[in-house]
C-alpha positions in Angstrom: 64.4 42.4 -61.4 66.7 42.5 -58.4 69.0 39.5 -58.0 69.5 39.6 -54.3 70.0 36.2 -52.7 67.8 35.4 -49.8 69.8 34.2 -46.8 67.1 32.8 -44.5 65.8 29.5 -45.8 62.3 28.5 -44.9 61.9 25.0 -43.4 59.9 22.6 -45.6 60.0 19.6 -47.7 63.3 19.1 -49.5 63.2 18.2 -53.1 66.3 17.1 -54.8 66.5 14.9 -57.8 68.9 14.8 -60.7 70.2 18.3 -61.6 68.2 20.2 -64.1 69.6 19.5 -67.6 70.7 23.1 -68.0 72.5 23.3 -64.6 76.0 22.1 -65.6 76.2 23.9 -69.0 74.7 27.2 -67.6 77.1 27.3 -64.6 80.1 26.2 -66.7 79.3 29.0 -69.1 78.9 31.6 -66.4 82.2 30.7 -64.8 83.9 30.5 -68.3 82.8 34.1 -69.1 84.2 35.5 -65.9 87.4 33.5 -66.3 87.9 34.5 -70.0 87.5 38.1 -69.0 90.7 37.8 -66.9 92.5 35.5 -69.4 91.9 32.1 -67.7 90.7 28.8 -69.3 87.3 27.4 -68.5 86.7 24.9 -65.7 85.8 21.3 -66.3 82.7 19.7 -64.8 83.5 17.2 -62.0 80.7 14.7 -61.2 82.3 13.9 -57.8 82.2 17.6 -56.8 78.6 17.8 -58.0 77.7 14.8 -55.9 79.3 16.4 -52.8 77.6 19.6 -53.6 74.2 17.8 -53.9 74.6 16.2 -50.5 75.3 19.5 -48.9 72.6 21.4 -50.8 70.0 18.8 -49.7 71.1 19.2 -46.1 70.9 23.0 -46.3 67.5 22.9 -47.9 66.3 20.4 -45.3 67.6 22.3 -42.3 66.7 25.8 -43.4 70.2 27.3 -42.9 72.8 28.6 -45.2 76.4 27.8 -44.0 79.6 26.5 -45.5 80.3 22.8 -44.8 82.7 22.5 -41.9 86.2 21.0 -42.6 85.7 21.2 -46.4 88.8 20.5 -48.5 87.2 22.1 -51.6 86.2 25.6 -52.4 82.5 26.4 -52.0 80.1 29.0 -53.1 76.5 29.1 -51.8 73.4 30.8 -53.0 69.8 30.8 -51.8 66.7 32.5 -53.2 63.0 32.1 -53.9 62.1 28.7 -55.3 61.8 28.6 -59.0 62.4 32.4 -59.5 66.0 32.3 -60.7 67.9 30.5 -63.5 71.3 29.0 -62.8 72.9 31.8 -64.8 71.1 34.4 -62.6 72.3 32.6 -59.5 75.9 32.7 -60.7 75.5 36.3 -61.8 75.2 37.3 -58.1 78.7 35.9 -57.4 80.1 37.4 -60.6 78.8 40.8 -59.7 81.3 40.9 -56.8 84.0 41.3 -59.4 83.1 45.0 -59.6 84.4 45.4 -56.1 87.6 43.4 -56.5 90.8 45.3 -56.3 94.3 43.9 -56.8 96.1 43.6 -53.4 92.9 44.0 -51.4 91.7 41.0 -49.4 88.0 41.5 -48.9 86.5 38.0 -49.1 83.3 39.2 -47.5 82.7 41.4 -50.6 84.5 39.5 -53.4 85.1 35.9 -52.2 82.5 34.3 -54.4 83.9 36.1 -57.5 87.5 35.3 -56.7 86.7 31.6 -56.2 85.0 31.6 -59.7 88.2 33.0 -61.3 90.9 31.5 -59.1 93.8 30.6 -61.4 94.6 27.2 -59.8 91.0 26.0 -59.8 90.3 23.5 -62.6 87.2 21.6 -61.5 83.6 22.6 -60.8 80.6 20.7 -59.5 77.3 22.2 -58.5 73.9 21.0 -57.3 70.5 22.6 -56.7 68.1 21.5 -54.0 64.7 23.0 -53.0 62.9 23.5 -49.8 59.3 24.5 -49.6 59.9 28.1 -50.7 63.7 28.3 -51.3 66.2 27.0 -53.8 69.8 26.4 -52.6 72.7 26.2 -55.0 76.0 24.8 -53.9 79.1 24.9 -56.1 82.3 23.1 -55.2 85.7 23.9 -56.6 88.9 21.9 -56.8 91.6 22.8 -56.1 90.1 25.4 -53.8 90.8 29.1 -54.2 90.9 32.2 -51.9 94.3 31.2 -50.5 95.8 33.9 -48.2 98.7 35.7 -49.8 97.9 34.7 -53.4 96.2 36.6 -56.1 93.3 35.0 -57.9 94.6 35.5 -61.4 
């Protein structure tokens, strides 16, 4: 199965209730695995970040676009794909796969920015939410403090 995120989001009804029970543990585990591979401690779940992520995920699912929230003071990773077709671990795996392209000293956020946010040394908090449109799931993860700071190495 190919795990390619779908960028266009179809307009439709937006469904967003409480996060699936496996969302937080699955995403914390996915992030912890990547961070452990580079010698960093796991992130802690932050309910306030998750609430912010939920608000933005619902907005994206409702409007049918995939864009970072303007003026955000937190780090943010976005994912969109076919509704119900991917687990949270598979969603995070798309970001983690960018680690294969990461090179020390290179600043290529277009190719590796999701991965580097996952493993950013200074980041300690994670909160994510999933919202669904008619045909698309949207995952938003928020990070605090944010990563991908110019002139700094992720780890």
